[in-house]
C-alpha positions in Angstrom: 44.9 9.5 -69.8 41.5 10.9 -70.1 40.3 7.4 -71.2 42.1 5.8 -68.1 40.1 8.4 -65.8 36.9 7.4 -67.5 37.7 3.4 -67.5 38.1 3.9 -63.5 35.1 5.9 -62.9 33.4 3.2 -65.1 34.3 0.3 -62.9 33.8 2.2 -59.6 30.1 2.7 -60.7 29.9 -0.9 -61.7 31.0 -1.9 -58.3 28.5 0.3 -56.3 25.6 -1.0 -59.0 26.6 -4.3 -57.9 27.2 -4.0 -54.1 23.4 -2.5 -53.9 21.7 -4.8 -56.1 23.7 -7.7 -54.3 24.9 -8.6 -57.8 28.4 -8.5 -57.4 29.8 -9.3 -53.6 33.5 -8.1 -52.2 35.0 -10.7 -50.5 35.6 -11.3 -46.8 39.1 -10.4 -46.1 38.6 -10.3 -42.5 38.9 -14.1 -42.5 42.4 -14.2 -43.5 43.5 -11.9 -41.0 44.8 -13.5 -37.6 42.1 -13.0 -34.3 42.8 -11.3 -31.5 40.2 -11.4 -28.8 39.6 -7.7 -27.2 39.0 -7.1 -23.5 37.4 -4.4 -21.3 39.3 -4.6 -18.0 37.0 -2.2 -16.7 33.9 -4.3 -17.3 32.9 -7.1 -14.9 33.4 -10.8 -15.8 30.6 -12.9 -15.6 29.0 -16.1 -17.0 25.3 -15.5 -15.6 22.6 -14.4 -18.3 22.1 -10.9 -17.9 18.4 -10.1 -17.6 16.3 -6.9 -17.4 14.0 -6.8 -14.7 11.1 -4.0 -14.9 9.6 -2.8 -11.7 6.0 -4.7 -12.6 7.5 -8.0 -12.8 8.9 -7.4 -9.2 5.8 -6.3 -7.6 4.0 -9.2 -9.4 6.3 -11.6 -8.4 6.4 -10.4 -4.5 2.3 -10.2 -4.8 2.2 -13.9 -5.9 4.7 -14.9 -3.4 3.4 -13.3 -0.6 -0.5 -13.4 -0.8 -0.9 -17.0 0.6 0.5 -15.8 4.1 -1.4 -12.6 4.2 -4.6 -12.8 6.3 -7.7 -10.8 7.2 -8.7 -10.4 11.0 -12.5 -9.7 12.1 -14.3 -9.2 15.5 -16.7 -11.1 16.7 -19.1 -9.0 19.5 -22.4 -8.7 21.0 -23.4 -5.5 22.1 -26.4 -4.1 24.1 -27.5 -0.9 23.2 -29.0 1.5 26.1 -32.3 1.2 27.2 -34.9 3.9 27.3 -38.0 5.0 29.3 -41.5 4.9 27.4 -44.5 7.1 28.7 -47.9 5.8 28.6 -50.6 8.9 29.3 -53.0 6.2 29.9 -51.3 4.7 32.9 -51.8 7.4 35.8 -49.9 5.0 38.4 -46.8 4.1 36.1 -46.6 6.3 33.4 -43.0 5.7 32.7 -42.1 2.2 31.4 -38.4 1.0 30.8 -37.5 -0.5 27.9 -34.5 -2.6 28.1 -31.8 -2.4 25.4 -31.5 -4.7 22.2 -28.8 -7.2 21.6 -26.8 -6.7 18.7 -24.2 -9.2 17.2 -21.0 -7.5 15.5 -19.3 -9.5 12.8 -16.9 -7.6 10.6 -13.4 -7.2 9.3 -11.2 -4.9 10.8 -7.2 -5.5 10.2 -5.1 -7.6 8.5 -2.2 -9.7 9.8 0.6 -12.1 8.1 1.6 -15.4 9.1 5.2 -15.9 10.7 4.8 -19.4 11.4 3.1 -22.5 9.5 1.8 -23.9 13.0 -0.7 -20.9 12.9 1.2 -17.7 14.5 0.1 -14.5 13.0 1.1 -11.1 13.3 -0.8 -7.9 13.4 -1.1 -4.5 15.5 -2.4 -4.7 19.1 -4.6 -1.7 18.3 -6.5 -4.6 15.9 -7.1 -6.7 18.7 -7.3 -4.7 21.7 -11.0 -5.1 22.8 -10.3 -8.0 25.4 -14.3 -8.7 25.7 -14.4 -9.5 22.1 -13.5 -12.4 20.0 -11.5 -12.8 16.7 -11.6 -14.5 13.6 -8.8 -15.0 10.9 -9.8 -15.5 7.4 -7.0 -16.5 5.2 -6.5 -16.3 1.5 -8.1 -19.7 0.3 -11.4 -18.6 2.5 -10.8 -20.6 5.0 -12.0 -19.1 8.7 -10.2 -19.9 12.0 -11.2 -18.9 15.4 -8.3 -16.9 17.3 -7.7 -19.1 20.4 -4.9 -17.2 21.9 -3.8 -13.5 21.9 -0.5 -12.2 23.1 -0.2 -8.0 23.1 3.1 -6.7 23.4 2.8 -3.8 26.0 5.6 -1.7 24.8 4.6 -1.5 21.4 1.6 -1.8 18.7 2.2 -5.7 17.9 0.3 -8.6 18.9 0.9 -12.6 17.9 -2.3 -14.4 17.3 -2.7 -18.0 17.7 -5.2 -20.4 15.2 -5.2 -24.0 15.2 -3.8 -25.0 11.9 -0.8 -26.6 10.2 1.2 -26.5 7.1 0.5 -22.5 6.6 2.6 -20.4 4.0 4.8 -18.0 5.8 6.6 -14.5 5.2 10.0 -14.0 6.3 11.2 -11.0 8.3 14.0 -8.9 6.8 16.3 -6.6 8.1 14.6 -3.1 9.2 18.0 -1.6 9.6 19.1 -1.8 6.2 16.5 0.1 4.5 16.9 3.3 2.0 15.1 6.5 1.2 13.5 5.6 -2.1 13.4 1.8 -1.6 10.7 0.3 -3.2 8.0 -1.3 -1.1 4.2 -3.1 -1.5 1.7 -3.3 0.9 -1.1 -6.0 1.3 -4.0 -5.9 3.5 -7.7 -5.6 3.8 -8.5 -1.7 3.4 -11.7 -0.4 5.1 -12.2 -4.2 6.2 -14.0 -4.7 2.8 -11.4 -5.0 0.0 -9.6 -8.0 0.8 -5.9 -8.8 -0.8 -5.6 -5.2 -2.0 -1.9 -4.5 -3.3 -0.5 -1.1 -3.1 3.4 -0.1 -4.0 5.2 3.0 -3.4 8.7 3.9 -1.8 10.2 4.7 1.6 9.5 8.3 2.3 11.0 8.4 5.4 12.8 6.7 8.5 12.8 7.1 12.1 9.4 9.0 12.4 7.3 9.7 15.7 4.0 9.2 15.8 0.4 8.1 17.3 -1.3 5.3 16.2 -4.6 4.3 16.4 -8.0 2.4 14.8 -11.1 3.8 14.0 -13.0 1.0 14.5 -11.5 0.5 18.7 -10.7 4.0 19.4 -7.3 2.8 20.6 -4.3 5.0 20.4 -0.7 4.6 21.3 2.6 6.6 20.7 5.5 5.0 18.6 8.9 5.5 17.7 11.3 5.0 15.0 8.5 3.8 12.5 8.9 3.7 8.6 7.2 6.4 6.3 5.9 5.5 3.1 3.8 6.8 0.1 2.2 3.7 -0.7 -1.8 4.0 -0.3 -2.3 2.5 3.3 -6.1 3.0 4.6 -7.9 1.8 8.0 -8.1 -2.1 7.6 -4.3 -2.1 6.2 -3.4 -2.0 10.0 -1.1 -5.3 10.9 -0.6 -6.2 7.3 3.3 -6.2 5.8 5.2 -3.9 4.0 7.2 -5.9 1.7 10.3 -4.9 0.0 11.5 -6.6 -3.4 12.8 -9.7 -2.2 9.4 -10.4 -0.7 11.1 -10.0 3.0 8.7 -8.1 5.4 10.2 -4.9 6.4 7.5 -3.4 8.5 4.2 -3.6 9.8 1.4 -1.2 8.6 0.1 0.4 11.6 -1.3 4.0 10.8 -2.2 6.8 8.5 -2.0 10.5 8.6 -5.1 11.8 8.8 -4.0 15.6 7.8 -2.3 14.3 4.2 -2.7 12.1 1.5 0.1 9.1 0.7 1.7 9.2 4.4 1.4 5.5 5.7 3.3 4.4 8.5 4.8 1.0 9.6 6.2 -0.7 12.5 9.8 -1.8 11.5 10.1 -5.8 11.2 13.2 -5.7 13.6 10.7 -4.9 16.5 8.5 -7.7 15.5 12.0 -10.1 15.6 12.8 -8.8 19.1 9.0 -9.7 20.3 9.2 -13.1 18.7 12.6 -13.7 20.4 11.2 -12.7 23.7 8.0 -14.9 23.3 10.2 -17.9 22.2 12.2 -17.3 25.4 9.0 -17.6 27.3 8.6 -21.1 25.9 5.9 -19.8 23.0 3.5 -19.5 25.8 0.9 -16.6 25.6 1.1 -16.0 29.1 2.6 -12.6 30.0 4.4 -12.1 33.5 2.3 -9.7 35.9 3.2 -7.6 38.7 0.1 -5.7 39.2 0.9 -1.9 39.7 -0.1 0.9 37.6 3.1 3.5 37.7 4.2 6.7 36.7 7.6 7.2 35.9 9.9 10.0 37.4 12.7 11.1 35.6 16.3 12.3 37.5 15.1 16.3 37.1 11.6 15.6 38.4 13.4 13.7 41.2 15.7 16.3 41.9 13.0 18.8 42.1 10.9 17.1 44.4 13.5 15.5 46.4 12.8 12.1 45.8 14.2 9.2 43.6 14.3 8.5 40.1 11.9 5.1 39.3 8.5 4.1 38.8 6.1 6.0 41.0 3.5 3.6 42.2 -0.1 5.1 41.6 -2.5 1.7 42.1 -1.9 -1.8 43.3 -4.4 -4.4 42.1 -6.1 -6.4 44.4 -4.7 -9.8 45.2 -1.6 -9.1 42.6 1.9 -10.3 43.1 2.7 -6.8 43.5 0.2 -6.7 46.8 1.4 -10.1 48.3 4.6 -9.0 48.3 4.1 -5.9 50.1 4.5 -2.8 47.3 2.0 0.1 48.7 0.9 2.9 46.8 3.3 6.0 46.8 6.2 3.4 46.7 8.8 3.9 44.1 10.3 1.1 42.2 14.0 2.0 41.9 15.2 -1.3 41.1 13.9 -4.5 39.2 15.9 -7.7 39.2 18.9 -6.0 39.6 18.2 -3.6 37.0 17.7 0.0 37.8 14.1 1.2 36.5 14.5 4.1 34.3 12.7 6.2 31.8 14.0 4.6 28.9 12.5 2.1 26.9 15.1 -1.1 27.6 15.0 0.0 31.3 11.3 1.1 31.5 9.2 -1.3 34.5 7.2 -2.9 31.7 10.1 -3.8 29.4 11.7 -5.2 32.7 8.8 -7.1 33.6 8.6 -8.6 30.2 11.7 -10.1 30.2 11.1 -12.5 33.0 8.9 -15.8 33.2 5.7 -16.4 34.6 6.1 -17.7 38.2 9.7 -16.7 38.4 10.8 -14.6 41.8 12.7 -11.6 41.3 14.2 -8.8 43.6 13.1 -5.4 43.8 14.2 -2.4 45.6 11.7 0.6 46.4 12.0 4.2 48.0 9.3 4.5 50.5 9.5 7.5 53.2 13.3 8.2 52.5 14.5 4.6 53.1 15.1 1.8 50.9 13.4 -1.5 51.2 14.2 -5.0 49.7 11.4 -7.2 48.4 10.7 -10.6 46.8 7.9 -10.8 44.3 6.8 -14.0 42.4 5.1 -12.6 38.9 1.7 -13.8 38.0 0.2 -14.0 34.2 -1.4 -11.4 32.8 -3.9 -13.4 31.0 
């Protein structure tokens, strides 16, 4: 019995040595067993090749695709410095001599934009091109310069459409800003400080539905904006008008402002606002003319109307000379209560500016005014704002 145990131990030892040194290989008995497919019902079935995507590759892919459609906006303007008086002690009859101001030509990059139509339509911020006495130019990714020939400034939002004479341009697609989520990856492209072209920064969506006051340090222009996107992607002056992109390379916002009091707090106008602007622009036949009434007004809400025993509407502060409003008989202190069959209210959709924007240049509309306790009906033919 001891010999048998010793023999078995010796054989086991030889097998172990053979396996380790690969001098002895045991047969694969699994090949003689029947094959059976093992299924995992909880896992989705797919024939597609699974690819691991890293954040870095997403960003580089979006940038490579989008850069050719991002532009830099520059301003061209001639300014005259204020003159001054020089004292001449050797001329007792005319000791003061006036020195005229000197002309200075300004040409610098001040903002960003992106192309939405291959025929030369570009989206940017209104505050970037707010100076109506200046001329503007666009510098594309391939270093070509184009003069801006027409500008359509949105009266309701900090947006503008620029037109350049070009064709075959690369464009960006507008995404759906209603489906954004906190923490979503975003990429900003622009020309910060008007100097560093094609600068790329990335971050996440930090907040939605914010209310801010936007402006430009170059133009001294400010405007209150509602329902904007907050992001921690680095945005600086000069980024205004540039695109805020999602991981698919779609524009989900237009970079418009930064918080001066904090760091890594930037804001963008949602892309669906841009879509609405382009739709209105197309309804006007793609014309850069904007319908014009010719009044400066202040809204009277319902509470104010009740307290002052008047009606809700647009209180006319000023009537522009020779404007459609003056020709129609609108007077200062009139209250416009209805425009083209719609009541004029303080809400954005029913504000007087928005109701005018829905019409076309040359269109005749009916409006109702409240004057000295009486309601009058007037007909007005809208003119062109540009």
